Structures are given as C-alpha cells and as structure tokens.
C-alpha positions as CSV (number, residue, x, y, z in Angstrom):
1,M,-10.7,-17.1,-28.2
2,F,-8.8,-17.1,-24.9
3,K,-6.5,-20.1,-25.1
4,R,-4.6,-19.0,-28.1
5,Y,-2.4,-17.0,-25.7
6,L,-1.1,-20.2,-24.1
7,S,0.2,-23.4,-25.6
8,S,-2.0,-26.5,-25.1
9,T,0.9,-28.2,-23.3
10,L,1.2,-25.3,-20.8
11,I,-2.6,-25.2,-20.3
12,K,-2.7,-28.9,-19.5
13,R,0.3,-28.6,-17.1
14,I,-1.3,-25.6,-15.2
15,S,-4.7,-27.3,-15.0
16,S,-3.0,-30.3,-13.5
17,S,-1.2,-28.2,-11.0
18,L,-4.5,-26.5,-10.0
19,D,-6.2,-29.9,-9.5
20,E,-3.3,-30.9,-7.2
21,K,-3.7,-27.6,-5.3
22,A,-0.4,-26.4,-6.9
23,Y,3.1,-26.9,-5.6
24,Q,3.1,-24.0,-3.2
25,V,3.4,-23.5,0.6
26,T,0.0,-23.3,2.3
27,T,-0.1,-19.5,3.0
28,Y,-3.0,-18.3,0.9
29,A,-6.6,-19.3,0.4
30,R,-7.2,-19.0,-3.3
31,P,-10.2,-19.9,-5.5
32,D,-9.5,-23.2,-7.3
33,D,-11.3,-22.1,-10.5
34,L,-9.2,-19.0,-11.2
35,C,-5.7,-18.7,-12.7
36,I,-4.7,-15.3,-14.0
37,T,-2.7,-15.4,-17.2
38,R,-2.6,-11.9,-18.6
39,G,-4.0,-8.4,-18.1
40,S,-4.7,-5.1,-19.8
41,N,-5.1,-1.9,-17.8
42,A,-8.1,-2.6,-15.5
43,K,-9.0,-6.0,-17.0
44,L,-7.6,-9.5,-16.1
45,Y,-8.0,-12.7,-18.0
46,D,-8.0,-16.4,-17.1
47,D,-7.1,-18.2,-20.3
48,I,-7.1,-21.6,-18.5
49,N,-10.9,-21.3,-17.8
50,G,-11.8,-18.8,-20.5
51,K,-12.8,-16.0,-18.2
52,E,-12.6,-12.2,-18.3
53,F,-12.7,-9.9,-15.3
54,I,-13.0,-6.2,-14.5
55,D,-10.3,-5.7,-11.8
56,F,-11.0,-3.4,-8.9
57,T,-8.0,-4.8,-7.0
58,A,-4.9,-3.7,-9.1
59,G,-2.9,-6.4,-7.4
60,I,-3.8,-4.9,-4.0
61,A,-3.2,-1.3,-5.0
62,V,0.0,-2.1,-6.9
63,T,-0.6,-1.8,-10.7
64,A,-1.5,1.9,-10.5
65,L,-0.8,2.5,-14.2
66,G,-2.6,-0.7,-15.2
67,H,-1.8,-4.2,-16.1
68,A,0.6,-4.8,-19.0
69,N,1.4,-1.1,-19.2
70,P,3.1,-0.9,-22.6
71,K,5.6,1.8,-21.5
72,V,6.6,-0.2,-18.4
73,A,7.1,-3.2,-20.7
74,E,9.3,-1.1,-23.0
75,I,11.4,0.2,-20.1
76,L,11.9,-3.3,-18.7
77,F,13.1,-4.5,-22.1
78,E,15.4,-1.5,-22.7
79,Q,16.9,-1.4,-19.2
80,G,17.2,-5.2,-19.0
81,S,19.2,-5.0,-22.2
82,K,21.6,-2.6,-20.6
83,L,22.0,-3.3,-16.8
84,I,19.8,-5.2,-14.3
85,H,22.0,-5.3,-11.3
86,S,25.3,-4.0,-10.1
87,S,25.1,-4.1,-6.3
88,N,25.1,-1.3,-3.8
89,L,28.9,-1.3,-3.6
90,Y,28.7,1.2,-6.4
91,Y,26.3,4.0,-7.5
92,N,24.2,3.4,-10.5
93,A,22.6,6.1,-12.6
94,E,19.0,5.0,-12.4
95,C,19.1,4.7,-8.6
96,L,20.5,8.2,-8.3
97,D,18.0,9.7,-10.7
98,L,15.0,8.0,-9.0
99,S,16.1,9.2,-5.5
100,R,16.4,12.7,-6.8
101,K,12.9,12.5,-8.3
102,L,11.3,11.2,-5.2
103,I,12.7,14.0,-3.1
104,E,11.9,16.8,-5.6
105,K,8.4,15.6,-6.4
106,T,7.6,15.0,-2.8
107,R,8.5,18.6,-1.9
108,K,6.8,20.0,-5.0
109,F,3.5,18.1,-4.4
110,G,3.0,18.9,-0.8
111,G,4.6,15.9,0.8
112,Q,7.2,15.8,3.5
113,Y,8.6,19.3,3.4
114,D,12.0,18.4,4.7
115,A,12.4,15.1,2.8
116,S,16.1,14.7,2.3
117,K,17.4,11.1,1.6
118,V,16.1,7.9,0.2
119,F,16.7,4.2,1.0
120,L,15.6,1.9,-1.8
121,C,14.6,-1.7,-1.1
122,N,12.2,-4.3,-2.5
123,S,8.9,-4.4,-0.7
124,G,6.7,-2.5,1.7
125,A,7.6,-4.7,4.6
126,E,11.3,-4.1,3.9
127,A,10.7,-0.3,3.7
128,N,9.0,-0.4,7.1
129,E,11.7,-2.6,8.5
130,A,14.2,0.1,7.5
131,A,12.0,2.9,9.0
132,L,11.7,1.1,12.3
133,K,15.5,0.4,12.5
134,F,16.2,4.0,11.6
135,A,13.9,5.3,14.3
136,K,15.4,2.9,16.9
137,K,19.0,3.9,15.9
138,H,18.0,7.6,16.4
139,G,16.5,6.7,19.8
140,V,19.5,4.7,21.0
141,S,21.8,7.5,20.0
142,I,19.9,9.8,22.4
143,N,19.9,7.3,25.3
144,G,20.3,3.6,25.5
145,K,16.7,3.1,26.8
146,K,14.9,5.0,24.0
147,Q,14.0,1.8,22.0
148,G,10.3,1.4,22.3
149,L,7.8,1.7,19.4
150,I,4.2,2.9,19.3
151,S,1.7,1.6,16.7
152,F,-2.1,1.6,16.5
153,E,-4.9,-0.9,16.7
154,N,-6.3,-1.8,13.3
155,S,-2.9,-1.3,11.7
156,F,-1.0,-3.4,9.2
157,H,2.6,-2.8,8.4
158,G,3.9,-6.1,7.0
159,R,4.8,-9.7,7.8
160,T,8.5,-9.7,8.5
161,M,9.4,-9.9,12.2
162,G,9.9,-6.2,12.7
163,S,6.9,-5.0,10.7
164,L,4.7,-7.8,12.1
165,S,5.7,-6.6,15.6
166,V,4.0,-3.2,14.9
167,T,1.0,-4.9,13.2
168,S,-1.9,-5.2,15.7
169,N,-4.0,-8.0,14.4
170,P,-3.5,-11.1,16.6
171,K,-4.4,-13.3,13.6
172,Y,-1.0,-12.4,12.0
173,R,1.0,-12.2,15.2
174,T,0.0,-15.0,17.5
175,P,1.2,-18.0,15.4
176,F,4.8,-16.8,15.7
177,G,5.2,-16.4,19.4
178,S,7.5,-13.7,20.7
179,L,8.1,-10.7,18.4
180,V,10.2,-7.5,18.8
181,P,9.7,-6.3,22.4
182,N,8.6,-2.9,23.7
183,V,5.8,-2.3,21.2
184,T,2.6,-0.5,22.5
185,F,-0.6,-0.4,20.5
186,L,-2.9,2.6,21.1
187,N,-6.4,3.3,19.8
188,V,-6.2,6.1,17.3
189,N,-9.9,7.0,18.1
190,D,-9.1,7.6,21.8
191,E,-9.3,11.2,23.1
192,L,-6.3,13.2,21.9
193,T,-5.2,14.1,25.4
194,K,-5.1,10.4,26.4
195,L,-2.9,9.7,23.4
196,T,-0.6,12.6,23.9
197,D,-0.3,12.2,27.6
198,F,0.7,8.6,27.1
199,I,3.4,9.5,24.6
200,S,4.8,12.2,26.9
201,S,4.9,9.9,29.8
202,K,6.9,7.3,27.8
203,K,9.3,9.8,26.1
204,D,12.5,8.5,27.6
205,E,11.8,4.9,26.4
206,T,10.1,5.5,23.1
207,A,12.1,5.7,19.8
208,G,9.3,6.0,17.2
209,L,5.6,6.0,16.3
210,I,4.3,4.4,13.1
211,V,0.9,5.1,11.6
212,E,-0.9,4.8,8.3
213,P,-2.5,8.1,7.3
214,I,-5.3,5.9,5.8
215,Q,-5.5,2.5,7.4
216,G,-5.7,0.1,4.5
217,E,-5.9,-3.6,5.5
218,G,-7.7,-2.6,8.7
219,G,-10.8,-1.4,6.7
220,I,-10.0,1.9,4.9
221,F,-10.0,4.4,7.7
222,P,-8.6,7.8,7.0
223,I,-7.0,9.2,10.2
224,P,-8.4,12.6,11.1
225,T,-6.1,15.5,10.3
226,E,-6.2,16.9,13.9
227,T,-5.2,13.6,15.3
228,L,-2.1,13.4,13.0
229,I,-1.3,17.1,13.8
230,Q,-1.4,16.4,17.6
231,L,0.5,13.2,17.4
232,R,3.2,14.9,15.4
233,K,3.4,17.7,17.8
234,V,3.8,15.6,20.9
235,C,6.3,13.4,19.2
236,K,8.4,16.3,18.1
237,D,8.3,17.8,21.6
238,N,9.6,14.5,23.0
239,D,12.0,13.5,20.3
240,V,10.0,10.5,19.2
241,V,10.4,9.8,15.5
242,V,7.2,9.8,13.4
243,I,6.8,7.3,10.6
244,Y,4.0,7.4,8.0
245,D,3.3,4.1,6.3
246,E,2.2,5.0,2.8
247,I,2.7,1.6,1.3
248,Q,-0.9,1.3,0.2
249,C,-2.3,4.8,0.5
250,G,0.6,6.7,-1.1
251,L,1.7,7.6,-4.7
252,G,-1.5,9.0,-6.0
253,R,-3.9,6.5,-4.5
254,S,-5.6,9.1,-2.3
255,G,-5.8,11.7,-5.0
256,K,-2.7,13.5,-3.8
257,L,0.9,12.4,-4.4
258,W,1.0,11.2,-0.8
259,A,-1.8,10.8,1.6
260,H,0.0,13.1,4.0
261,S,0.0,15.8,1.2
262,Y,-3.4,16.6,2.6
263,L,-1.8,17.7,5.9
264,P,-0.2,21.0,6.9
265,K,3.6,21.0,7.4
266,E,3.3,20.7,11.1
267,A,1.9,17.2,10.6
268,H,4.6,15.9,8.2
269,P,6.6,12.9,9.4
270,D,10.3,12.3,9.9
271,I,10.1,9.2,7.8
272,F,7.6,7.8,5.3
273,T,7.5,4.6,3.3
274,T,6.2,3.7,-0.1
275,A,6.1,0.5,-2.2
276,K,3.2,-1.2,-4.0
277,A,2.5,1.3,-6.9
278,L,6.2,2.4,-7.0
279,G,7.1,-0.3,-9.5
280,N,3.7,-0.9,-11.0
281,G,4.2,-4.6,-10.2
282,F,8.0,-4.7,-10.3
283,P,9.3,-5.2,-6.7
284,I,10.7,-1.9,-5.4
285,A,10.1,0.2,-2.3
286,A,11.5,3.3,-0.6
287,T,12.0,4.7,2.8
288,I,12.3,8.5,2.7
289,V,13.8,10.4,5.6
290,N,14.7,13.9,6.7
291,E,18.2,15.1,7.7
292,K,17.6,14.4,11.4
293,I,17.2,10.7,10.7
294,N,19.9,10.6,8.1
295,N,22.4,12.1,10.6
296,A,21.8,9.3,13.0
297,L,22.9,6.7,10.4
298,K,26.4,5.4,9.7
299,V,27.9,3.3,6.9
300,G,27.0,-0.3,7.5
301,D,23.9,0.4,9.7
302,H,21.6,-1.2,7.1
303,G,21.7,-2.7,3.6
304,T,20.0,-4.7,0.8
305,T,21.3,-6.8,-2.1
306,Y,18.7,-6.0,-4.7
307,G,17.4,-2.6,-3.4
308,G,17.9,0.2,-5.9
309,N,18.7,-2.0,-8.8
310,P,18.7,-0.3,-12.2
311,L,15.8,-2.2,-13.6
312,G,13.4,-1.4,-10.8
313,C,14.6,2.2,-10.6
314,A,14.1,2.7,-14.4
315,V,10.5,1.6,-14.1
316,S,9.8,3.7,-11.0
317,K,11.2,6.8,-12.6
318,Y,8.4,6.5,-15.2
319,V,5.8,5.7,-12.6
320,V,6.7,8.7,-10.5
321,D,6.8,11.0,-13.5
322,V,3.3,9.9,-14.6
323,I,1.6,10.1,-11.2
324,A,3.3,13.3,-10.0
325,D,1.3,15.4,-12.3
326,E,-1.6,17.8,-11.3
327,K,-3.9,16.7,-14.1
328,F,-3.3,13.0,-13.4
329,L,-4.0,13.4,-9.7
330,E,-7.2,15.4,-10.5
331,Q,-8.6,12.6,-12.5
332,V,-7.9,10.2,-9.7
333,E,-10.0,12.4,-7.4
334,E,-12.8,12.5,-10.1
335,K,-12.8,8.8,-10.5
336,G,-12.9,8.4,-6.7
337,Q,-15.9,10.7,-6.6
338,L,-17.7,8.5,-9.2
339,F,-17.1,5.4,-7.0
340,Q,-18.3,7.2,-3.9
341,E,-21.5,8.5,-5.5
342,R,-22.5,5.1,-6.9
343,L,-21.7,3.3,-3.7
344,L,-23.6,5.9,-1.5
345,K,-26.7,5.3,-3.7
346,L,-26.2,1.6,-3.2
347,K,-26.0,2.1,0.5
348,E,-29.3,4.0,0.4
349,R,-30.9,1.0,-1.2
350,F,-29.4,-1.5,1.3
351,P,-29.0,0.5,4.5
352,K,-29.1,-2.5,6.8
353,Q,-26.4,-4.3,4.8
354,I,-24.1,-1.5,3.9
355,V,-23.3,0.7,6.9
356,D,-20.6,3.1,5.7
357,I,-18.7,4.3,2.6
358,R,-15.3,6.0,3.2
359,G,-11.9,6.7,1.7
360,K,-10.1,9.2,-0.5
361,G,-9.3,9.1,-4.2
362,L,-9.2,5.5,-5.3
363,I,-8.8,3.9,-2.0
364,I,-12.4,3.3,-0.9
365,G,-14.1,1.0,1.5
366,A,-17.8,-0.1,1.6
367,E,-18.4,-1.5,5.1
368,F,-21.1,-4.2,5.4
369,S,-22.9,-5.3,8.5
370,E,-21.3,-8.7,8.1
371,A,-18.3,-10.1,6.2
372,P,-19.0,-9.5,2.5
373,T,-17.7,-12.9,1.5
374,R,-20.9,-13.9,-0.4
375,V,-21.0,-10.6,-2.3
376,I,-17.3,-10.9,-3.3
377,A,-17.8,-14.4,-4.5
378,K,-20.9,-13.5,-6.5
379,A,-19.1,-10.5,-8.0
380,R,-16.3,-12.8,-9.2
381,E,-18.8,-15.2,-10.7
382,L,-20.3,-12.2,-12.6
383,G,-16.9,-11.0,-13.8
384,L,-15.6,-8.5,-11.2
385,L,-12.7,-8.9,-8.9
386,V,-13.0,-7.1,-5.5
387,I,-11.1,-7.8,-2.3
388,T,-11.9,-7.2,1.4
389,A,-10.2,-5.1,4.1
390,G,-10.7,-5.6,7.8
391,K,-13.5,-7.9,9.0
392,S,-16.4,-6.5,7.0
393,T,-15.3,-4.0,4.3
394,A,-15.2,-4.4,0.5
395,R,-12.2,-2.6,-0.8
396,F,-11.9,-0.7,-4.1
397,V,-8.4,0.0,-5.2
398,P,-8.4,-0.2,-9.0
399,A,-5.7,1.0,-11.4
400,L,-5.5,4.8,-11.3
401,T,-5.8,4.7,-15.1
402,I,-9.1,2.8,-15.1
403,E,-11.6,4.2,-17.6
404,N,-14.8,5.7,-16.4
405,E,-16.8,3.3,-18.6
406,T,-15.0,0.4,-16.9
407,I,-15.8,1.8,-13.4
408,E,-19.5,2.0,-14.3
409,K,-19.6,-1.5,-15.7
410,G,-17.7,-2.8,-12.7
411,L,-20.1,-1.1,-10.3
412,D,-23.1,-2.4,-12.2
413,I,-21.7,-5.9,-11.5
414,F,-21.1,-5.1,-7.9
415,E,-24.7,-3.8,-7.5
416,K,-26.0,-7.0,-9.1
417,A,-23.9,-9.1,-6.7
418,V,-25.3,-7.2,-3.7
419,E,-28.8,-7.5,-5.1
420,S,-28.3,-11.2,-5.7
421,V,-27.2,-11.8,-2.1
422,Y,-29.5,-9.5,-0.2
423,A,-32.6,-8.7,-2.4
C-alpha cells in the first residue's frame, strides 16, 4: 500500500543509508526507524517502513496550512515556471507585493501599529540577525557606546552567532566559546521594578531588547501582558529598541495574526520577526520595522542573496492571505480550546505526572514532572508525532488547518501513551 509511492531502487538506497546512519553531519538525534516520505495536511507517511502518523508538530510550527498543500504546490510550479531568482540588485514584483501585504495586514489585524518597512531573508535565525544588527546600528548612531543587548532566560532565538548570543540555554552556547559580547540575560519573572530599574541604569550602553511574546523552545510560556507593557515603556523612555521574536508564535499560531496582536499599542515593538509558517515549508523570513529603525539604516548596511526571491514571496503571499482572515483565526482559537480542554482533563487524571497546561491558540505545552521522553516515544509507536519544548514539556503545534476529527484521534493516542507509561 505505502511503497507504491517510491521506486524499489530508491527504497533500497534509503534503507541502506539509514542502516549506515545516513551521510549527514552529527547534529541531530533522530529515530532510526522513521523516514518521512510524504504528507497530507496533518498526516505524515513513512513509505520506507510502511507507517502513518498524525502530526502534531507541523515541522516545528512551520506547515501552518498543512503538508503538501495543493495551492502551495500550484504556486511553486507556476512561479517556478516564470522566475525563481533575480537578486536584490533589482526589485521584483512578488517581493514588493508581499512586503505591502505584510505591512497592511499587520496594521489591520492589530499588530505593530507603526509597522513601516520589511526586510526579507530565508530563516528565523537570519531574521533575528537582521533585527539585532538594526538595533545595534540605531544604538551606535546615538552614541558609540550604545551597543549592548538584553535578552531573557529560557529564550531561544536561533543558532547563528548573533542569534545564539541572545539565546540563554548553555547547551547551545557553551560548545562555541566566545560569542557576541555585551549581552545580558534577565529573568522575565522577576519583579517589574527590578527589570525596569536595570534597563534604566544601562540606558547609555544598551541598544536593544529581544523577547518572545510566547517563549517557544523554552517550554511554551506566554509573557504576561503587563510585563511586556512595562518593558516597552522603559525601553521607549530610554531609547532602547524593542524586538519581538515571533518566529514560532506568530502568523496565526496564537489565534491572532501576531502574538503581540493581543497587546495594546503601547506594548508594540520597534521590530518584530517572522519565519517558520511564512512559507509553509519554503524557506523565507521577514524582519518588520518602524520608521525610527528604517531611518537609522543606509544602503549597504545589510543584505542577502536569496532573501525576497520571487518563488518564496509568491508562496508567502498566499499564506498571509489565508491566515490574515478573521474566520480562519477564529477556528485556530476554537481548535486550541479543544486541545486545552482535552489536555486539562488528562491532567486531572494524572495530576502528579502532568503539572501544567498552557499556551494560546495552537501553540500549547503540557508540562510533565519529568522529561516526557517515554510518552513521546510511545506516542510515536502508536502513530502520533509530538515534540518537546524546554526540559519537561510536550509541545503541540499542529497545522492550523488540522481537522477536529484528527485532533480528537491524535489526543486519543496521546492519552493512551500517557496511560501506557504512567498507569
């Protein structure tokens, strides 16, 4: 049934590669008995081993409109037949149109009220690199010492040297020695006066502050509204650029177009970044800035070879149009509520093992009293893919288009996995 999708020669070749641990650099710990060959909305298939999975991962919050989305495939073919790349030495129509859409939809759906300009690149780490550079350029333009950056414990902003420098987890940082200097990590749960007093005291040497409105990799922790309001206020008073990293929590994932769409205008950032869902799997990312930041930039300050290519932009235009829709966002919130209700009931059954359920929309975490490694493995054995976040949280970030029936079936499997491990 499964293997008709691949030739017997290719199956043999891939199986051999898996036996030899594949010809890839040792940077990921992958299960040896799983090789994804195709997908359909919230389902993934391993034709090598004849397995089918309900997917609660969406490629780590990437395929928001589902795997093998037929419209995305159509756009890739049509645009690929016209123009894939032309370089940033010239404007291209798709790039201009996507940039306009991002600004207009952001303003319309309660995002950054003074969003003005867009820098397009290829990944979340690149988008954050741009944001950090832009913040530092603004700071340096005020005085030569205003170069420092503030980030938060439990954060994750990427693995390039700049984005890694503002990522707090020593596991990612320590192996690479010295990183970008003048980075301070604060605890977002500290008293607000402690946070704001520190920022005020460092105003002459701090260029920017970066924060995830919903901390993703750290364990799905929504930052309290009042905290973000006060951080934005003290930064504005001291000319410190505020960056919101919406790589994972943005573009409909929270039930709003942007996670900061929940916030009042006084908490909106100077810069925010988006990637993951923006291309539904095609590599593309964006850094959105206001005029204050744009005015600090000059021709040649930053660049990218592939960023804003017509192929990625054509796909992203469709993604933004679909997600930036009130009815679409409403159904994301409804599906998120379905997850939360089922998971809270499971928590009631296993109160010692499941200690918290949190999140917004379809970015949800179930925190366990220990690392949920055994539960994740059992779920995979039963036909469900779930990933972790932080040290002890099971993360649920399925396609925003996942069917309610598939949610129920997937949660049935997750319950069975929990029962199997803890009953």
